[in-house]
C-alpha positions as CSV (number, residue, x, y, z in Angstrom):
1,M,-0.1,0.4,0.0
2,I,1.3,3.2,-1.3
3,T,1.1,5.9,1.8
4,I,0.8,10.0,0.0
5,K,2.7,12.0,2.7
6,S,1.4,15.7,4.1
7,E,3.6,18.4,3.7
8,R,3.5,18.4,7.6
9,E,4.9,14.7,7.5
10,I,7.7,15.6,4.6
11,Q,8.2,18.5,6.5
12,L,9.8,16.0,9.9
13,M,11.3,13.9,7.7
14,H,13.3,16.8,6.1
15,E,14.3,17.6,9.2
16,A,15.6,14.2,10.3
17,G,17.3,13.8,6.7
18,K,19.2,17.2,7.8
19,L,20.3,15.9,11.2
20,L,21.0,12.7,9.2
21,A,23.9,14.2,6.5
22,S,25.1,16.3,9.4
23,C,26.0,12.9,11.4
24,H,27.8,11.8,8.4
25,K,29.4,14.6,7.7
26,E,31.3,14.5,11.2
27,I,31.6,10.8,10.4
28,A,33.6,11.4,7.4
29,K,35.8,13.5,9.8
30,I,36.3,10.3,12.3
31,I,36.9,7.9,10.0
32,K,41.0,7.4,9.6
33,P,42.9,4.3,9.5
34,G,43.1,2.0,12.9
35,I,39.1,3.0,13.7
36,T,36.7,0.0,13.9
37,T,33.2,-0.1,13.0
38,L,32.0,-0.5,16.2
39,E,33.9,3.2,16.9
40,I,31.7,4.7,13.8
41,D,28.8,2.7,15.7
42,Q,29.1,4.5,18.8
43,F,30.1,7.5,17.8
44,V,26.2,7.7,15.4
45,E,23.8,6.3,18.4
46,N,25.8,8.9,20.8
47,Y,25.2,11.9,18.6
48,L,21.8,11.4,17.0
49,E,21.1,10.7,21.0
50,R,22.4,14.7,22.6
51,H,20.3,15.5,19.1
52,G,17.2,13.9,20.3
53,A,17.3,11.6,17.5
54,T,17.3,8.2,18.0
55,P,18.9,5.2,14.9
56,E,15.4,3.4,13.5
57,Q,16.8,0.0,12.4
58,K,18.7,-0.6,16.1
59,G,16.3,-3.7,16.6
60,Y,14.6,-3.7,13.8
61,H,13.8,-7.9,13.2
62,G,16.5,-8.2,15.8
63,F,19.3,-5.9,14.0
64,P,21.3,-5.0,16.9
65,Y,23.2,-1.9,15.2
66,A,22.4,1.6,14.9
67,T,24.1,1.2,11.5
68,C,24.7,-0.8,8.6
69,A,29.0,-0.7,8.1
70,S,29.6,-2.1,5.1
71,V,33.5,-2.9,3.9
72,N,35.1,-3.1,0.8
73,D,33.6,-6.7,-0.7
74,E,30.4,-5.9,1.9
75,I,27.2,-5.4,-0.5
76,C,25.0,-3.7,2.2
77,H,23.6,-5.0,6.3
78,G,27.3,-5.0,7.1
79,F,27.5,-5.7,11.0
80,P,29.6,-3.4,13.0
81,S,33.0,-4.6,13.6
82,D,35.9,-4.4,16.3
83,K,38.2,-4.9,12.9
84,P,40.8,-1.7,12.7
85,L,39.5,0.3,9.1
86,K,43.1,0.0,7.0
87,E,44.2,2.7,4.5
88,G,42.8,2.3,1.4
89,D,39.6,0.4,2.8
90,I,35.6,2.1,1.6
91,V,33.1,1.7,4.8
92,T,29.7,2.2,3.4
93,I,27.6,3.3,6.8
94,D,24.2,3.4,6.0
95,M,21.7,4.5,8.3
96,V,17.6,5.8,9.6
97,V,16.6,8.6,11.7
98,N,13.9,8.8,13.7
99,L,14.1,12.4,14.6
100,K,10.2,13.4,17.0
101,G,8.6,10.3,14.2
102,G,10.0,11.4,11.4
103,L,12.5,9.5,9.3
104,A,15.6,9.6,7.2
105,D,17.3,6.9,5.1
106,S,20.7,7.5,3.8
107,A,24.0,5.7,2.6
108,W,27.7,7.0,1.9
109,T,30.9,5.4,1.1
110,H,33.3,6.9,3.2
111,T,37.0,6.4,2.1
112,V,39.9,5.3,4.5
113,G,42.7,7.2,4.0
114,H,44.2,7.4,0.3
115,I,41.9,4.8,-1.7
116,S,43.5,3.0,-5.2
117,A,41.5,4.8,-8.6
118,E,39.6,1.7,-9.2
119,A,37.6,2.6,-6.0
120,Q,37.1,6.0,-6.8
121,K,36.2,5.5,-10.1
122,L,33.4,3.0,-8.1
123,L,32.3,5.4,-5.7
124,T,32.7,8.6,-7.9
125,V,29.7,6.1,-10.5
126,T,28.0,5.1,-7.6
127,E,26.7,8.5,-6.5
128,N,26.4,9.8,-10.2
129,A,24.1,7.0,-10.5
130,L,22.5,7.8,-7.7
131,Y,21.7,11.9,-8.9
132,K,20.7,10.2,-12.1
133,G,17.9,8.0,-10.6
134,I,16.7,11.0,-8.8
135,E,16.7,13.0,-12.2
136,Q,13.8,11.1,-12.9
137,A,12.1,10.7,-9.4
138,V,9.4,13.1,-10.6
139,A,5.5,13.4,-10.8
140,G,4.3,11.1,-13.6
141,N,7.4,8.9,-14.3
142,R,7.3,5.6,-13.3
143,L,9.3,3.6,-11.6
144,G,11.5,1.9,-14.4
145,D,12.7,5.2,-15.4
146,I,14.3,5.1,-12.4
147,G,16.0,2.1,-12.7
148,H,16.7,2.8,-16.2
149,A,18.7,5.6,-15.3
150,I,21.3,4.1,-13.0
151,Q,21.7,0.5,-15.3
152,S,22.5,2.4,-18.2
153,Y,24.9,5.0,-16.8
154,A,26.4,2.0,-14.2
155,E,26.7,0.0,-17.3
156,A,28.3,2.6,-19.6
157,E,31.0,3.3,-16.8
158,K,31.3,-0.2,-16.8
159,F,30.2,-1.7,-13.2
160,S,27.7,-4.4,-12.4
161,V,24.3,-2.7,-10.1
162,V,23.1,-5.2,-7.2
163,R,19.4,-6.7,-8.3
164,E,19.2,-8.0,-4.6
165,F,18.9,-5.2,-2.4
166,T,16.3,-2.1,-3.6
167,G,15.2,0.5,-2.4
168,H,11.5,1.0,-1.1
169,G,8.9,3.6,0.5
170,I,9.2,5.7,4.0
171,G,7.3,7.0,5.9
172,K,5.6,5.8,9.3
173,T,7.7,3.4,9.2
174,M,11.3,2.1,7.5
175,H,10.1,0.2,4.5
176,E,7.1,0.7,3.1
177,D,5.5,0.2,-0.3
178,P,6.8,0.4,-3.5
179,T,9.9,-1.4,-3.9
180,V,12.8,0.9,-5.8
181,L,14.5,-1.1,-8.3
182,H,17.8,0.3,-9.3
183,Y,17.5,-1.5,-12.8
184,G,14.5,-2.1,-15.2
185,K,12.8,-0.6,-18.3
186,P,11.7,3.2,-19.4
187,G,8.5,3.7,-18.8
188,K,7.8,0.5,-16.9
189,G,6.4,0.2,-13.2
190,M,4.4,2.2,-10.9
191,R,3.7,5.8,-11.5
192,L,5.3,8.5,-9.4
193,K,2.1,10.6,-7.7
194,E,3.4,13.5,-5.9
195,G,3.3,12.8,-1.7
196,M,5.3,9.9,-2.3
197,V,8.6,9.6,-0.2
198,I,11.3,7.1,-1.8
199,T,14.8,5.7,-0.9
200,I,16.9,5.4,-4.0
201,E,20.1,3.9,-3.0
202,P,22.1,2.5,-5.6
203,M,24.9,-0.4,-5.2
204,L,27.2,-1.3,-7.8
205,N,30.1,-3.6,-7.8
206,V,33.5,-4.2,-9.6
207,G,32.5,-7.5,-10.5
208,T,29.5,-9.6,-10.9
209,W,26.3,-8.2,-9.4
210,K,25.4,-11.7,-7.9
211,S,25.9,-11.8,-3.8
212,K,26.1,-14.2,-1.3
213,M,25.0,-13.9,2.8
214,D,27.4,-13.9,5.7
215,A,26.5,-16.6,8.2
216,N,24.8,-13.7,10.2
217,G,22.2,-13.6,7.7
218,W,22.0,-10.1,7.8
219,T,25.7,-9.0,5.4
220,A,25.8,-9.6,1.8
221,R,29.5,-10.0,-0.1
222,T,29.7,-9.5,-3.9
223,A,30.0,-13.1,-5.2
224,D,33.7,-12.8,-6.4
225,G,35.0,-10.7,-3.8
226,K,35.4,-7.4,-5.9
227,L,34.2,-4.4,-4.2
228,S,31.4,-2.7,-3.5
229,A,29.9,0.8,-3.0
230,Q,26.6,2.3,-1.9
231,Y,24.4,6.3,-2.2
232,E,21.7,6.9,-1.0
233,H,19.1,9.3,-0.3
234,T,16.0,9.3,0.7
235,I,13.5,12.0,-1.7
236,A,10.1,13.4,-2.1
237,I,7.9,13.8,-4.8
238,T,6.8,16.7,-5.0
239,K,4.9,19.4,-7.8
240,E,8.6,21.3,-7.6
241,G,10.5,17.9,-8.6
242,P,12.5,15.7,-6.2
243,L,13.3,17.2,-2.9
244,V,16.1,15.7,-1.5
245,L,15.2,15.0,2.5
246,T,19.1,13.6,3.1
247,Q,21.3,16.7,2.8
248,Q,21.7,19.7,4.1
């Protein structure tokens, strides 16, 4: 079931999104070789608490952390750990913030020191792909327009698009309809309407798009062990065009 949000609801989500964006900027300042993703997770929990917010995904279906922290070949839903990050790593920090009942969801792939040229291209193309998708998030377009824009750009840059994990609606709860694929055909799928709020969150891989699951039942990593990156924003469909809620 698709829920249409009021201006007030979108405003609450936007406030949560601004806080989330500020948290990502603070994370970027502290990430360096030697820090652990558990330390980052604790930093996020403390940061949100100081600002009157909570990590919505903590406890979701039993997920035990404030963040997902996915390193190198981990695609998504990585568990924070006490293993120190090292020079050249990339790490995706994904979180959902609840501020006064407004929810916002955003992932950034952060760099640890100097990274390889291949890794840097992956990050650049993944972030660009996100914005290619956002450009299509306008009332009257279809979900397939978003997926096609992402897929055609990413594959032209010689990266693969993860199929098994998708964007989604968001509102009163973290995951709502519709499912937002990052691949597809233009003109296909549900038509976008003013007041819808969705996440667009492409995950691109250096090698195959296929994944395998870790024994924890949560963490997905690339089937061939090559790098993966993700960027995600929460987007409101408005009459003026797409409104990115998770940036300041």
